[in-house]
C-alpha positions as CSV (number, residue, x, y, z in Angstrom):
1,M,91.1,87.1,90.6
2,L,88.9,85.6,88.0
3,R,89.6,86.5,84.4
4,V,86.0,86.0,82.3
5,H,86.5,86.6,78.4
6,V,83.6,87.4,76.6
7,A,82.9,87.4,73.0
8,I,81.9,90.9,71.8
9,A,81.2,90.0,67.8
10,E,81.6,86.7,65.9
11,D,82.1,86.1,62.0
12,F,81.7,83.1,59.7
13,D,84.5,81.5,58.3
14,D,83.9,79.7,55.2
15,A,86.6,77.5,54.8
16,I,86.0,75.8,58.1
17,S,82.4,76.7,58.3
18,Q,82.5,77.6,61.7
19,F,81.8,80.7,63.7
20,I,84.5,82.4,65.2
21,E,85.3,85.5,67.5
22,A,85.9,88.8,65.6
23,D,86.2,90.7,69.0
24,G,85.8,90.3,72.7
25,I,86.8,91.8,75.7
26,T,88.5,90.1,78.9
27,L,87.0,91.2,82.0
28,C,88.8,90.5,85.4
29,L,86.6,90.6,88.8
30,E,87.5,90.1,92.0
31,H,84.3,88.7,94.7
32,S,85.9,91.0,97.6
33,L,84.7,93.2,100.5
34,L,84.8,95.7,98.4
35,S,83.0,94.5,95.5
36,L,80.2,93.8,98.7
37,S,80.1,97.1,99.7
38,K,80.2,99.0,96.6
39,W,76.6,96.9,95.5
40,E,75.3,97.3,99.2
41,S,75.7,101.0,98.7
42,R,73.7,101.0,95.4
43,W,70.8,98.7,96.4
44,E,70.3,99.4,100.3
45,I,69.8,95.6,100.6
46,P,72.4,92.8,101.8
47,F,74.3,90.4,99.5
48,L,74.6,87.4,101.5
49,G,71.1,87.2,103.1
50,K,68.9,84.8,101.9
51,T,66.5,86.6,99.3
52,E,67.1,85.8,96.1
53,K,68.8,88.2,93.7
54,T,67.1,89.5,90.6
55,N,69.1,89.2,87.1
56,E,69.5,93.2,87.6
57,Q,71.4,92.2,90.7
58,I,73.2,90.1,89.7
59,I,74.7,91.6,86.7
60,D,75.2,95.1,88.8
61,Y,77.2,92.7,91.4
62,I,79.1,91.5,88.4
63,R,80.0,95.4,87.8
64,A,80.8,95.5,91.3
65,M,83.2,93.3,91.4
66,F,85.2,94.7,88.1
67,L,88.6,95.7,88.7
68,G,88.7,98.4,85.1
69,E,87.8,102.1,85.0
70,E,84.3,101.6,83.6
71,F,82.6,98.4,83.4
72,P,82.1,97.6,79.6
73,E,78.5,97.5,79.5
74,V,78.0,95.9,75.8
75,V,79.4,92.5,77.4
76,V,76.3,92.2,79.5
77,N,74.2,91.0,76.7
78,S,77.4,88.6,75.5
79,F,77.2,87.1,78.4
80,T,76.5,83.0,78.3
81,A,75.5,80.2,80.9
82,E,78.7,79.2,80.8
83,H,80.2,82.9,81.9
84,Y,77.8,83.0,84.8
85,N,78.4,79.8,85.8
86,S,82.2,80.2,86.1
87,I,81.5,83.7,88.1
88,T,79.4,81.6,90.3
89,S,82.1,78.9,91.1
90,Y,84.7,81.5,91.6
91,I,81.9,83.3,94.4
92,D,81.2,79.9,95.6
93,A,85.2,78.6,96.1
94,K,86.7,78.9,99.2
95,M,90.0,80.0,98.4
96,T,91.9,79.0,101.3
97,A,93.6,75.3,102.4
98,T,91.9,76.5,106.1
99,W,88.9,73.7,107.2
100,F,86.8,73.7,110.4
101,G,85.8,70.9,112.0
102,E,82.1,70.5,112.8
103,A,79.9,73.2,114.2
104,R,78.6,72.5,117.4
105,E,76.3,75.6,117.8
106,S,73.6,76.8,115.9
107,P,74.1,79.5,112.9
108,S,73.8,83.1,114.2
109,Q,70.6,84.5,112.8
110,E,72.4,87.9,112.6
111,V,72.4,89.9,109.4
112,V,75.7,90.1,108.0
113,T,76.5,93.2,105.6
114,S,79.5,95.2,104.7
115,E,79.7,97.4,107.5
116,L,79.8,94.4,109.5
117,I,82.6,92.7,108.3
118,Y,84.6,95.7,108.6
119,Y,83.5,96.0,111.9
120,W,84.7,92.3,112.6
121,M,88.1,93.5,110.4
122,I,88.7,96.3,113.0
123,Q,88.0,94.1,115.9
124,A,90.4,91.3,115.1
125,G,93.1,94.1,114.1
126,V,92.7,92.7,110.0
127,P,94.2,95.4,108.1
128,F,92.0,97.4,105.6
129,E,93.9,95.7,102.8
130,C,92.4,92.8,103.3
131,Q,89.1,94.0,102.0
132,N,90.5,93.1,98.2
133,W,91.1,89.7,99.3
134,H,88.8,87.2,98.1
135,L,85.7,87.6,100.5
136,N,85.2,83.6,101.3
137,R,89.5,83.8,102.3
138,L,89.2,87.0,104.5
139,L,85.9,85.9,106.6
140,T,87.9,82.4,106.7
141,L,90.9,84.6,108.5
142,L,87.8,86.7,110.5
143,K,86.6,83.1,111.5
144,I,90.1,81.7,113.0
145,C,90.4,85.4,114.7
146,S,87.6,84.8,116.5
147,I,88.4,81.3,117.2
148,K,91.8,82.4,119.0
149,N,90.9,85.3,120.6
150,G,88.1,83.6,122.1
151,P,88.2,81.9,125.3
152,K,88.9,78.5,125.6
153,K,86.7,75.9,126.1
154,K,86.7,73.9,128.8
155,M,86.7,69.8,128.4
156,N,83.8,68.3,129.9
157,W,84.1,65.0,132.5
158,G,84.0,62.7,129.3
159,E,87.1,64.4,127.6
160,A,88.7,65.0,130.7
161,K,88.7,61.4,132.0
162,R,89.8,60.3,128.5
163,R,92.8,62.8,128.7
164,Q,94.1,61.8,131.7
165,R,94.0,57.8,130.6
166,E,95.7,58.5,127.7
167,L,98.3,60.3,129.7
168,N,98.7,58.1,132.3
169,D,99.5,55.1,129.7
170,Q,101.7,57.2,128.1
171,R,103.5,57.7,131.0
172,R,103.5,54.2,131.8
173,R,105.1,53.1,128.5
174,E,107.7,55.9,129.2
175,M,108.7,54.5,132.2
176,G,108.4,51.0,131.7
177,T,105.7,49.8,134.2
178,R,102.3,48.7,134.9
179,G,101.0,51.2,136.8
């Protein structure tokens, strides 16, 4: 969850000759499958698609990420570049320690929507409570499920030969022989 504090009003403090915050709101935001689903149901386009989002669409996604009852519209006019940068950084964050080796296959041209991600969750047996996880963490879990449940890749001839040579060398060392 990301907490963003937005100053709504400022006063000028004559004693220190600076503007100080008079009123502010802290927003609790979550980039999740649930927020993605809310946004896509309103805009009827894929959020994860390659098309550029308008400012209106970006602000509406922030509304969808909001965890409270009703989004305080007064904060929209008070957002700064720093607020947008922190939200973007949060959305782009990996949120997991898992990493994958270099992918040799070409990326899929499939358009990813919230319904497709829900389908992947059902196929992998991931409980619906995970729809509230950070989206990148959920996608990583689904990728792991796909890899672990997929067919085992056969070694090519060179890899098999290298593996056999390593095993033979290891056995020679263990047995103290030369071959």
